[in-house]
N, C-alpha and C positions, 0 to 999 in steps of 0.2 A: 419815892413810890411806897406806895403803904403797904401796909403788910409785912410777910416774911420775903427777906433779901436774903437768903443762904449761898455761901460759897459751896460751889457747885463742887468744887474739886473736895471738899468734905462729904457732898453726899454721895455722890457718885460709888459704888464698888462697897459701899458702905449701908444706904437704905433703901428698900423697892423703890419704883416709882410708878407713878399711875394718871395717867394722861386721858380725858375725858372729853370728847367735842361735844357739844350739845346741840347738836346739827341745825343749824336754821335760826338758832335763838337772838331774838332782835333784844339787844341793852335794852331798850325805853322797856319793856316789859318787864324783863327779869328786876329792872329796879324797880318798876310798880310794885311787883308781886310780893318785895324783897319788904318794902316799906310797911305795906300794909298787913306785915305778919302772914303771909298765906306763902310764904318757904319755908319753915319753921330748922328741919332738916338741916337744908344748905346753911342757913342763918348760924346754925353752931358751929360753923369750922369758919366760914368767911373772917378773913380776917378785918377788926374794925367793923364787922358786922354787914359789910357793903361788900356790892361787887367792885371792880377797877374798871373804870372806863376805857375801852384800848380798841384800835381801830384794825381790823382784817389783814392779813396778810393775801387774801386773792375775797373773789364777789359771788363766788361759787364752789362748792365740797374740793372736786377734786384741787384746782387750784390753791384752795387753802390748807390742804392738808398736804400738799407737795411740800410747799414753803413751809409746812411746822415741820413735818421729816425733817427739813434739811436745818432744820434748827431752827428756824424762823417764827416763832409763835407770835401773835398780836401784840401791836404794837401802843403803849400808853398815850393816850388822846390827849399830848400836851409836847409842847416843845423839846427836842430830843435836844447831843442824843441819851440813848436807852442803851445800856448795858446788856446784852445776853445770856442768860442761863446757858444755854449748848451754840458751841459754835465750833464748822467745820476749820481747821486749821487754814488761814487765807491771808497772804501778804493783804495788807493794807486795810483790813476787815476797822471800823471807827468804832465797832460796838461787841468788839471781844475784850476783854476787861480783866484784871486780874482773877477776878470770884466766878467768870465767866468757864464750864468744862469744855476744854477743847479737844476735838477728835480727830482723829487723822483718818477716816475713812471720808466717801462723797454722802454720806447724811446720816443723820443722829441715829437711827434705830440700831444700822448696821456698828454705828461705835459702839452702842452701848452691847452687843453681842460681842463684840470683841473683849470687849471689858468684864467678861463672863454675865451677863447677862441673858435670860431665857426671853425671846420678846413675843409677844402674845396677842395679836390685833383679834378683837369682839367684834366685827362691823354689822353696819345697821343699815346704810342707805343703798343707793343701788350700785356705788360705787365700788365696795367692798364687797359685791352677790359672788364672784367670781366665777361666773355663767357666760363668759366672755373675757376677750381679751382685754377691751378698758377695766372692766371689773376686776379685776386680776391683777390690776396695776400694784396699788393700792395696798392690798393685804400680800403682795409679792415683797415687799420688805421685810417683813415679819417672817420667824424661825418656823412661827404656829399661827394659823388665820383660822376663823370660825364663823361661818355665816349662814343662815338658816331663812326659812318663811316666815318663822315665827319673832324674826328680830327686824323685820321687814318695816315700813314705811303703813303698810297694810293691815298691819298685827295692831290691837287696841290694847294687848299686853308685852309688846314688844320688850318692853327696861324689863319684866319681872322675867323675860325669859333667858335678856344678855346677866342678868347680876345671878339670877341659878348659873347660866353657864360660866360664869367668875368665878363663883362659890367652889365648883368641881373642878377648875382649873388650878386655883391653888392651892385647893387640897390634895391633889397628884403630884405636884412640883415639890423635889430633895428639899430638906429643910436648910441646906446652906446654901443651896442656886437661888439667887440676887435675881427679880421680877422686873419687866419691865409691861405694865400691861395698858393696854389703848382699847379705848373703848368708844364708839362711834355710836351717838342715842341716837335715833331717828324718830325717837313720838313725837318730837316739834315739829320735825317736819310735814308738809300735807302730804298728802289728807292725816286732819288732824280734828275733825268734825266731831269724831264718835267719844270725845274724850271732854266735851261738854255734856250733862245731863239736860237730857232733852230734844239735843240738837240732833237734824239729821241727816242726809246726805244732801236733799236738798237746800238744804240751809248753807252748805258750801263752809268752808274754812274763815275764820275772821281773826281780829286781833285776842277778844275774848278764847274761842275754841285753841288757839295758842298759846295762852296764859294757862285756859286748864290744862293742857300737857304739861306745860312746865311744873306744873303740881300735882300731876301721877308722877312726873318723876321723882320732885323730892319726896314724894311718899317713900321712895323705893331707895332711893341713894344710900342712907345707911346702909343695910346690907352690902353694897358694895362700898362703901368705907372698912363698913368689917373685913369684911375679906380680902382687903389690897394691906388692911394694915395688919392680917391674923399672926405673923409670922415674926414679922418686927418694925419697927417705925416705918412711915412709906410719906415721901415724899410727892403731891399732888397736884395736879393742874387740871381744874376746871374748868375749862372758857368753851366759847362760841367760835365756828370757822366763819360765820358770815350772819346776816339778817337778813329779814324778807321784807315784802311790802306789801301791807295790804291796804292797795288803793290810796297810798300817801303819795300826794301831788300825782295822782293817776299814774302810778307804776304799781304795778302787781308782780310779786315773786322778786326774784333775783339773778344773779348774772349779767346786774347792771347797776350804775356808779348812783346811788341815791344813799341818801345817809341812815335812813333803818337799815340797810344789806351792810355797809361799811361797820357801824360803827355796833361793839359786841363786849359783852360781859367777859369778864374774865376775875379767876381768882385763883391763887396759889398758897399752899397752904401743910405742914405736917400734919399727919396722924397719926397718935402715938401705937406703937406695937403693945404686946400683950404684955401684963403686968408683971 
């Protein structure tokens, strides 16, 4: 596995944790932009300067996040087995290794809470909006959760609003309390046409507008990384939960079994704490 591959038993209880899901981001678009130098802030942190190609644990937001919150992050897109960073104690697990942090609760979030972490969710897409029972399931894993229309798929400045909220959350937390911060970034999800200069609603979404949305996120993600590591070293995971099709082989959208949906970018790395 390229990049940082730490012993999570030494990380948990020592470092803060950040999990960012770039909702709906396709691997090919993410890789193309990185190679073209259009993601300077992300490139600064990606191990070996590249995204890792992985397979999503689900083909739409709800299913994929349920899996990730159970410890099943996107899997390297090559033959395994691939040891996991986190795993519930489970007899017969073939991906639990000595460097895996094992918890005795039903899910990763409650496992971290039991270890003394403050668990905080900054939602983005509708599955995190808490406006009804379905939109309350995923935020319900966390001790603290936030969502507002400013964070939603329809807000052109959604990620900036999420970053500002993250900065406030970190500043308000007692220094000695460890933090697990989860951010679901909605900007990549349709509609995203408004991120491409000159595009109109009538033009609709495309790979180009999807790419423009990722560039928008890159312009502001440095502030999120700075906030997450403001108190101590932070172990960060940045990945997509699934991709989406823009007419590929006749397919549009996600919740379907196409390469553009199953293949996602992934990175894990440490953010150094204050000097």
